[in-house]
Structures are given as structure tokens and as C-alpha cells.
N, CA, C and O of each residue as an XYZ file, in Angstrom:
312
protein
N      27.571     18.006    -78.034
C      26.180     17.530    -78.037
C      25.699     17.279    -76.601
O      24.589     17.664    -76.233
N      26.544     16.634    -75.805
C      26.190     16.385    -74.410
C      25.992     17.699    -73.670
O      25.052     17.850    -72.889
N      26.887     18.650    -73.924
C      26.792     19.958    -73.291
C      25.467     20.636    -73.635
O      24.827     21.238    -72.773
N      25.058     20.531    -74.912
C      23.787     21.138    -75.335
C      22.608     20.526    -74.593
O      21.706     21.248    -74.168
N      22.599     19.207    -74.432
C      21.468     18.562    -73.759
C      21.452     18.907    -72.270
O      20.380     19.062    -71.683
N      22.641     19.030    -71.649
C      22.712     19.444    -70.245
C      22.196     20.870    -70.106
O      21.432     21.181    -69.193
N      22.622     21.727    -71.022
C      22.196     23.117    -71.015
C      20.674     23.223    -71.161
O      20.040     24.023    -70.473
N      20.095     22.428    -72.044
C      18.640     22.434    -72.246
C      17.915     21.970    -70.997
O      16.899     22.552    -70.617
N      18.426     20.928    -70.352
C      17.733     20.428    -69.162
C      17.813     21.437    -68.019
O      16.868     21.548    -67.239
N      18.909     22.169    -67.902
C      19.029     23.217    -66.882
C      18.026     24.327    -67.186
O      17.336     24.813    -66.290
N      17.952     24.718    -68.443
C      17.034     25.785    -68.845
C      15.587     25.366    -68.576
O      14.780     26.186    -68.136
N      15.255     24.114    -68.832
C      13.892     23.635    -68.637
C      13.520     23.549    -67.156
O      12.344     23.655    -66.810
N      14.502     23.360    -66.288
C      14.216     23.257    -64.859
C      13.998     24.627    -64.221
O      13.332     24.733    -63.191
N      14.553     25.672    -64.826
C      14.380     27.022    -64.304
C      12.922     27.442    -64.498
O      12.363     27.296    -65.585
N      12.320     27.963    -63.437
C      10.915     28.371    -63.535
C      10.760     29.528    -64.503
O      11.632     30.391    -64.605
N       9.651     29.538    -65.205
C       9.363     30.651    -66.107
C       9.007     31.879    -65.265
O       8.623     31.759    -64.101
N       9.138     33.040    -65.865
C       8.759     34.283    -65.182
C       7.276     34.241    -64.808
O       6.890     34.688    -63.728
N       6.452     33.703    -65.702
C       5.015     33.610    -65.432
C       4.768     32.816    -64.154
O       3.986     33.235    -63.301
N       5.432     31.672    -64.022
C       5.217     30.836    -62.839
C       5.698     31.540    -61.574
O       5.015     31.522    -60.550
N       6.878     32.162    -61.648
C       7.417     32.885    -60.478
C       6.458     33.983    -60.026
O       6.163     34.112    -58.838
N       5.976     34.772    -60.987
C       5.095     35.901    -60.670
C       3.749     35.395    -60.160
O       3.185     35.959    -59.223
N       3.235     34.328    -60.779
C       1.952     33.745    -60.344
C       2.057     33.249    -58.906
O       1.165     33.495    -58.094
N       3.147     32.549    -58.591
C       3.327     32.026    -57.234
C       3.505     33.161    -56.229
O       2.972     33.104    -55.121
N       4.252     34.189    -56.617
C       4.458     35.347    -55.739
C       3.122     36.042    -55.444
O       2.925     36.606    -54.367
N       2.209     35.987    -56.425
C       0.885     36.594    -56.247
C      -0.033     35.681    -55.433
O      -1.150     36.064    -55.084
N       0.445     34.478    -55.135
C      -0.336     33.544    -54.320
C      -1.488     32.909    -55.071
O      -2.488     32.521    -54.467
N      -1.355     32.801    -56.389
C      -2.435     32.239    -57.196
C      -2.065     30.861    -57.742
O      -0.919     30.614    -58.117
N      -3.047     29.976    -57.779
C      -2.872     28.692    -58.464
C      -3.088     28.942    -59.959
O      -3.553     30.011    -60.352
N      -2.753     27.965    -60.777
C      -3.002     28.101    -62.217
C      -4.496     28.297    -62.468
O      -4.888     29.100    -63.313
N      -5.316     27.566    -61.738
C      -6.775     27.660    -61.898
C      -7.277     29.056    -61.529
O      -8.091     29.639    -62.245
N      -6.787     29.584    -60.409
C      -7.213     30.926    -59.978
C      -6.798     31.981    -60.998
O      -7.565     32.894    -61.305
N      -5.580     31.851    -61.521
C      -5.115     32.801    -62.533
C      -5.982     32.708    -63.785
O      -6.323     33.727    -64.385
N      -6.334     31.497    -64.175
C      -7.174     31.290    -65.359
C      -8.541     31.959    -65.171
O      -9.022     32.663    -66.059
N      -9.152     31.735    -64.025
C     -10.481     32.305    -63.753
C     -10.427     33.829    -63.713
O     -11.249     34.500    -64.337
N      -9.459     34.373    -62.980
C      -9.375     35.832    -62.817
C      -8.973     36.553    -64.099
O      -9.420     37.673    -64.350
N      -8.128     35.913    -64.912
C      -7.610     36.585    -66.105
C      -8.446     36.326    -67.355
O      -8.418     37.112    -68.303
N      -9.188     35.223    -67.351
C      -9.930     34.855    -68.552
C      -9.054     34.150    -69.583
O      -9.475     33.947    -70.722
N      -7.830     33.776    -69.187
C      -6.932     33.008    -70.061
C      -7.104     31.549    -69.678
O      -7.136     31.227    -68.491
N      -7.215     30.664    -70.653
C      -7.480     29.256    -70.353
C      -6.357     28.642    -69.523
O      -5.186     28.990    -69.676
N      -6.741     27.725    -68.647
C      -5.744     27.052    -67.814
C      -4.750     26.304    -68.699
O      -3.569     26.207    -68.365
N      -5.218     25.785    -69.807
C      -4.332     25.052    -70.731
C      -3.241     25.980    -71.265
O      -2.073     25.598    -71.335
N      -3.628     27.201    -71.642
C      -2.631     28.174    -72.108
C      -1.598     28.456    -71.025
O      -0.397     28.475    -71.292
N      -2.066     28.672    -69.815
C      -1.167     28.969    -68.701
C      -0.200     27.806    -68.489
O       1.002     28.012    -68.317
N      -0.729     26.586    -68.504
C       0.113     25.398    -68.340
C       1.158     25.307    -69.458
O       2.328     25.024    -69.200
N       0.733     25.546    -70.677
C       1.644     25.436    -71.826
C       2.769     26.467    -71.737
O       3.912     26.167    -72.081
N       2.453     27.673    -71.279
C       3.491     28.704    -71.124
C       4.429     28.347    -69.973
O       5.645     28.499    -70.091
N       3.866     27.873    -68.862
C       4.703     27.549    -67.704
C       5.604     26.345    -67.955
O       6.689     26.251    -67.381
N       5.166     25.432    -68.803
C       5.972     24.246    -69.120
C       6.871     24.481    -70.338
O       7.599     23.590    -70.776
N       6.802     25.689    -70.863
C       7.569     26.087    -72.056
C       7.225     25.263    -73.300
O       8.037     25.144    -74.218
N       6.008     24.693    -73.323
C       5.555     24.012    -74.541
C       5.131     25.050    -75.571
O       5.234     24.825    -76.777
N       4.654     26.186    -75.080
C       4.367     27.349    -75.925
C       5.291     28.473    -75.490
O       5.557     28.643    -74.300
N       5.779     29.238    -76.453
C       6.694     30.344    -76.171
C       5.882     31.584    -75.801
O       5.167     32.137    -76.636
N       5.998     32.012    -74.554
C       5.232     33.177    -74.090
C       5.629     34.442    -74.857
O       4.837     35.380    -74.959
N       6.845     34.470    -75.392
C       7.294     35.630    -76.172
C       6.501     35.760    -77.471
O       6.496     36.821    -78.094
N       5.833     34.684    -77.877
C       5.033     34.709    -79.115
C       3.535     34.714    -78.824
O       2.717     34.534    -79.726
N       3.187     34.923    -77.553
C       1.777     34.938    -77.156
C       1.072     36.157    -77.744
O       1.701     37.178    -78.020
N      -0.241     36.037    -77.931
C      -1.035     37.166    -78.418
C      -1.018     38.266    -77.366
O      -1.012     37.996    -76.165
N      -1.010     39.500    -77.832
C      -0.931     40.658    -76.934
C      -2.081     40.660    -75.936
O      -1.879     41.008    -74.773
N      -3.279     40.281    -76.362
C      -4.419     40.307    -75.437
C      -4.230     39.313    -74.290
O      -4.667     39.578    -73.170
N      -3.592     38.186    -74.550
C      -3.317     37.200    -73.491
C      -2.303     37.782    -72.513
O      -2.483     37.701    -71.298
N      -1.242     38.366    -73.050
C      -0.219     38.973    -72.187
C      -0.815     40.097    -71.352
O      -0.484     40.243    -70.176
N      -1.684     40.880    -71.951
C      -2.319     41.991    -71.247
C      -3.198     41.477    -70.103
O      -3.143     42.003    -68.992
N      -4.004     40.456    -70.375
C      -4.871     39.879    -69.338
C      -4.044     39.323    -68.178
O      -4.367     39.545    -67.010
N      -2.971     38.596    -68.515
C      -2.128     38.005    -67.474
C      -1.435     39.093    -66.657
O      -1.404     39.025    -65.428
N      -0.883     40.089    -67.334
C      -0.144     41.136    -66.616
C      -1.076     41.964    -65.731
O      -0.704     42.327    -64.616
N      -2.279     42.264    -66.215
C      -3.237     43.024    -65.394
C      -3.631     42.238    -64.154
O      -3.688     42.783    -63.052
N      -3.902     40.946    -64.344
C      -4.315     40.101    -63.215
C      -3.195     39.942    -62.200
O      -3.442     39.920    -60.994
N      -1.956     39.832    -62.690
C      -0.813     39.610    -61.804
C      -0.202     40.911    -61.285
O       0.679     40.887    -60.426
N      -0.672     42.046    -61.807
C      -0.155     43.339    -61.360
C       1.296     43.569    -61.752
O       2.080     44.130    -60.987
N       1.641     43.124    -62.965
C       3.014     43.310    -63.444
C       2.978     43.887    -64.870
O       1.909     44.035    -65.462
N       4.132     44.199    -65.393
C       4.238     44.651    -66.788
C       4.315     43.439    -67.704
O       4.767     42.369    -67.298
N       3.871     43.616    -68.938
C       3.976     42.544    -69.936
C       5.429     42.070    -70.030
O       5.693     40.871    -70.120
N       6.364     43.017    -70.009
C       7.787     42.675    -70.154
C       8.252     41.720    -69.063
O       9.158     40.916    -69.282
N       7.626     41.807    -67.877
C       8.010     40.934    -66.766
C       7.716     39.463    -67.078
O       8.374     38.568    -66.548
N       6.733     39.224    -67.934
C       6.325     37.850    -68.260
C       7.215     37.223    -69.343
O       7.301     36.000    -69.452
N       7.868     38.068    -70.133
C       8.657     37.574    -71.262
C       9.949     36.918    -70.792
O      10.494     37.258    -69.743
N      10.421     35.972    -71.593
C      11.658     35.241    -71.294
C      12.773     35.776    -72.186
O      12.576     35.973    -73.385
N      13.945     36.012    -71.595
C      15.085     36.509    -72.384
C      16.230     35.535    -72.363
O      17.268     35.791    -72.973
């Protein structure tokens, strides 16, 4: 049980692919929201892993990937 909670906290500290790619593109969450048309709340929820980006609607993934200049697959978590 202790091992599971340690494992979860390590996983939660690792940045999401979305956050890594957004930062590499030099965009704030607000800038990404404005340019992509995806709400800042959605972006925050995906970056904090409160929402699973793997279950995001295709149109959201498409908007984010186009704005960030990456493939949809790059945003997904494995």
C-alpha cells in the first residue's frame, strides 16, 4: 500500500506531455487557451491530471496539437 502511494506521488509529479510541449513552445496556459480555442480550465485540468487527456474529445486534441505544432499522439499519456 505504501509503495502504491509513493508510486502515485511520483507519477503525479512528472509533468504531462501537454505541459512539456506547451512550455517548449514558449506558451503560457492562457496563451495556449486563446490561440487554440480550448478553455484554460480544460488545459489546467489536463495538466494537473484531474482530467485524462487520453479521454479528451478529438476536436480538443486536434486544436491543441495544431496550435502546438505536434501530433495528437504526442499529447497522450502512456
